[in-house]
N, C-alpha and C positions, 0 to 999 in steps of 0.2 A: 504494500500500500504506500502511495506517495505521502508526502508530509500532510499531517492533519492540521487544517487551519481552523482555529477556534474563535468564537465570540464569547467574551466573558461578561456576564450581566449580574451586577450586585450594586446595591446603593451605598456601600461603605468603601470609600477609596482605599483605606488601609487593608481591608479584606481582599479587595481586588489586587492590590500590589502583592500581597502574600501569595495569593493563588497564581497570579501571573508568574511569579518567581519559581514556584514549584512546578508549574506546567511546562515552562520553557526549559526546565532542566531535563525533561524527558526527551529522548532522541526521537526525531520525527514528528514533533508537535510544536506548534507555535500559536501564540495568542495574537491575532491580527487586528483585533478591535475590542473595545470595551463600551459598556453602556451602564447607566445608573438605574434604569427601570425598563419596563417592557416596551414603552413607546420608543425609547432610545434604541433598544435592540432592533425593533422593526425598521427604524430609520437606517441603522448601520447595515443591516442585511440588504436593504434596498440599494444603498450606496455602493456596497462592495459588489453586488450582483451587476449593477450598471457598469462598473469598472472591469467586469470580467474576472473578478477575484472572489469567487464564491467561498462561503464558509462550509466546512464539513460537519462541525458539531457546535451547538450552542450550549454553554454551561449557564444555567439559569437559577437564580435565587427565587424564593417564593414571595416573601414579603419585602417590599421596597418602598417604605415610607408612604407618601401620598401619590407616588407614581403608579403606573400600570403594574399590577401584580404579575407574578410569574405564571400563574395558571392561565390568566387571560392572554398573556403574550404567547404562551405555548400553543394555545388553541388557535390563535391567529396565524402563527408561523406554520402550523401544520395545515391549516385551511389554504394557505398560499403555496402548499407543496414545498415548504422550505426545508432546511436541514434538520436532522434529528436533534431533539432537545433533551439534554441530560440535566435533571434537577439536582442542584447542589445546595443543601439547606441544613438548618439546625433542627427542623421540625420532623418528628417521626410518628405523628398521630394518624389515625385512620382517615380523618377528614381530609388532611392534606394529601396523603398518599392516593386516596380515591380520586380527589379532584385532579391531581396531576396525571394519573393514568387515563382518566376520562378525557382530559384535554389532549392526550396523544403523546405524552412524554415517553422517550425511549428508555429512560432509566431514572432511578431515584437513589441518590447517594447523600450521606451526611458529611458535613464539613470537617468533622473531627476524624474521618476515616484515614487510615494510613495512606501515604502518597501512592503506593503501589496499587492499592484498591481503586483509587480515583483514576490512575493511569489505565488500568484494565477496563474500567467502566467507559472511559473515553474511547478506547479501542473498540469495545463492543458496540457502542452507539454508532461509531463511524462505519462499522461493517454491517449495520442493520440489525444487530442483536439487542436484546433487552439486558439492562444492567441494574441489579438491585443491591443495595447495601445489605450485608449479611444480617444485620438486625431486622431490616424490613422483611427480607426473605424468611427469616426464622419466625417472625410474627405471622406471616401469611401461612406458613406451614402449620403453626400452632392452631390457627383458626380452622385449617382443613382437618387436622387430627381431632380437635375438640370443637366441633361446630356449635356455634350459637346462632340464634335467629339473626340474620344480617339486616342491618338498617339500609334502606335505599339511600341513594345520593340525596334525594329530596328530603328524607327524614333527617339525615345528617345536617343538611343545610338549615332545617328548621331548628334542630337542637343548638346549633351554633348561634342562631339569632336569639333563641330562648335564653341562652346563657348571658346575653347582654341585658336581660331584664325586660324585654318587650312583652306586651300583653297580646291577646289573641287578635285584636283589631290591627295593631301595628304589624304583627306577624303576617296577617293576611295581606296588608298593603305592601309590605316588603317583598312578599313572594308572589304577588299578583294572583292570589287565590281567595276563595271565600272563607269566612270565619268557620263555616261548617266543615270545610275541608281541613282547616287547621285543627279543629277538634278531632276529626277522624285520624289525622296523622298522629296526634298526641296519644290517642288510644292505642294505635299500633306500636308507637315508640315505647309506651309504658309496658305493654305486653312483652315486647322483645327484650326489654331491659329488666323485667321483673320488678317494676316499681309501680307506685300508684299516685305520684304527684310530680310536679315540675322540679322542685328542689332535688328530690331523689334521682330524677332522670338525669339532671345535669351532673350531679355528683357521680353517678354510676358511669355515665359516658366519659367523664374525665378519668375515672379510675381505670376504665378499659382503654383509655387513650384513643377514644373515638373522636373526641374533640380536644382542643387544647385546654390545658389547665390555666389557673390564674397567672 
C-alpha cells in the first residue's frame, strides 16, 4: 500500500500536535491536514480533493466544542462517498459507539490506546476493514454472550435527553414526536432496563455505560 494520507480532526490543538507527532513516526503514514471540528474537516476534504491530493483515512474526535460533532461529520463524509473515518475518542459508552457505527465509521479507537493499536487501526481502515478498540470489542462480545434487551438508537437518544432533565413535552419537541410516543418509548426503556421510573432509568443506563455519566 502506498503512503496513507490522513486528516486529523480534534478541537484541542495540543491533542492534535501529540497525535500528529505519533502518527508521523509510523512509516508510510502522514498527516496532510488538520481541522478543529466537523465542518472544518469537510472543508479540508473538499480542498484536498480539488487539488488532486485525496485523503485515505480521517481520524475523527466525537465531541468538538460548539462545532460540528464527529458523528454528524462522519455521516456527511460517508454520504459524499468520502474516505473511511476512524473515530479516535475518550468516550466508550454504548450511545457513542452506536451513533458512530450508524453514521458509517470504519472503526472506533480510544485515545489512550497504545500507539501500535492506533497504527493497526489506521491500516485496517485504509484497507477497508473494521477496527475496534479491544475494550469496545470485549464489551460487544460480552453483550453477545450475556444478552440483555437492547435499546434502539431512538431509545438511547431519548435516554440521553432525559438525563438532561427534560420533561415529556420538551422531549417530544426535541425528537419531533408526540408526547404519547415519548411515553411509549419510556415504557419500553423501563422494561428493558428493569426499572420503573426516570431516575432509575438514567442511573441504570449510566451504570451499563449506555449513556455517558456525569
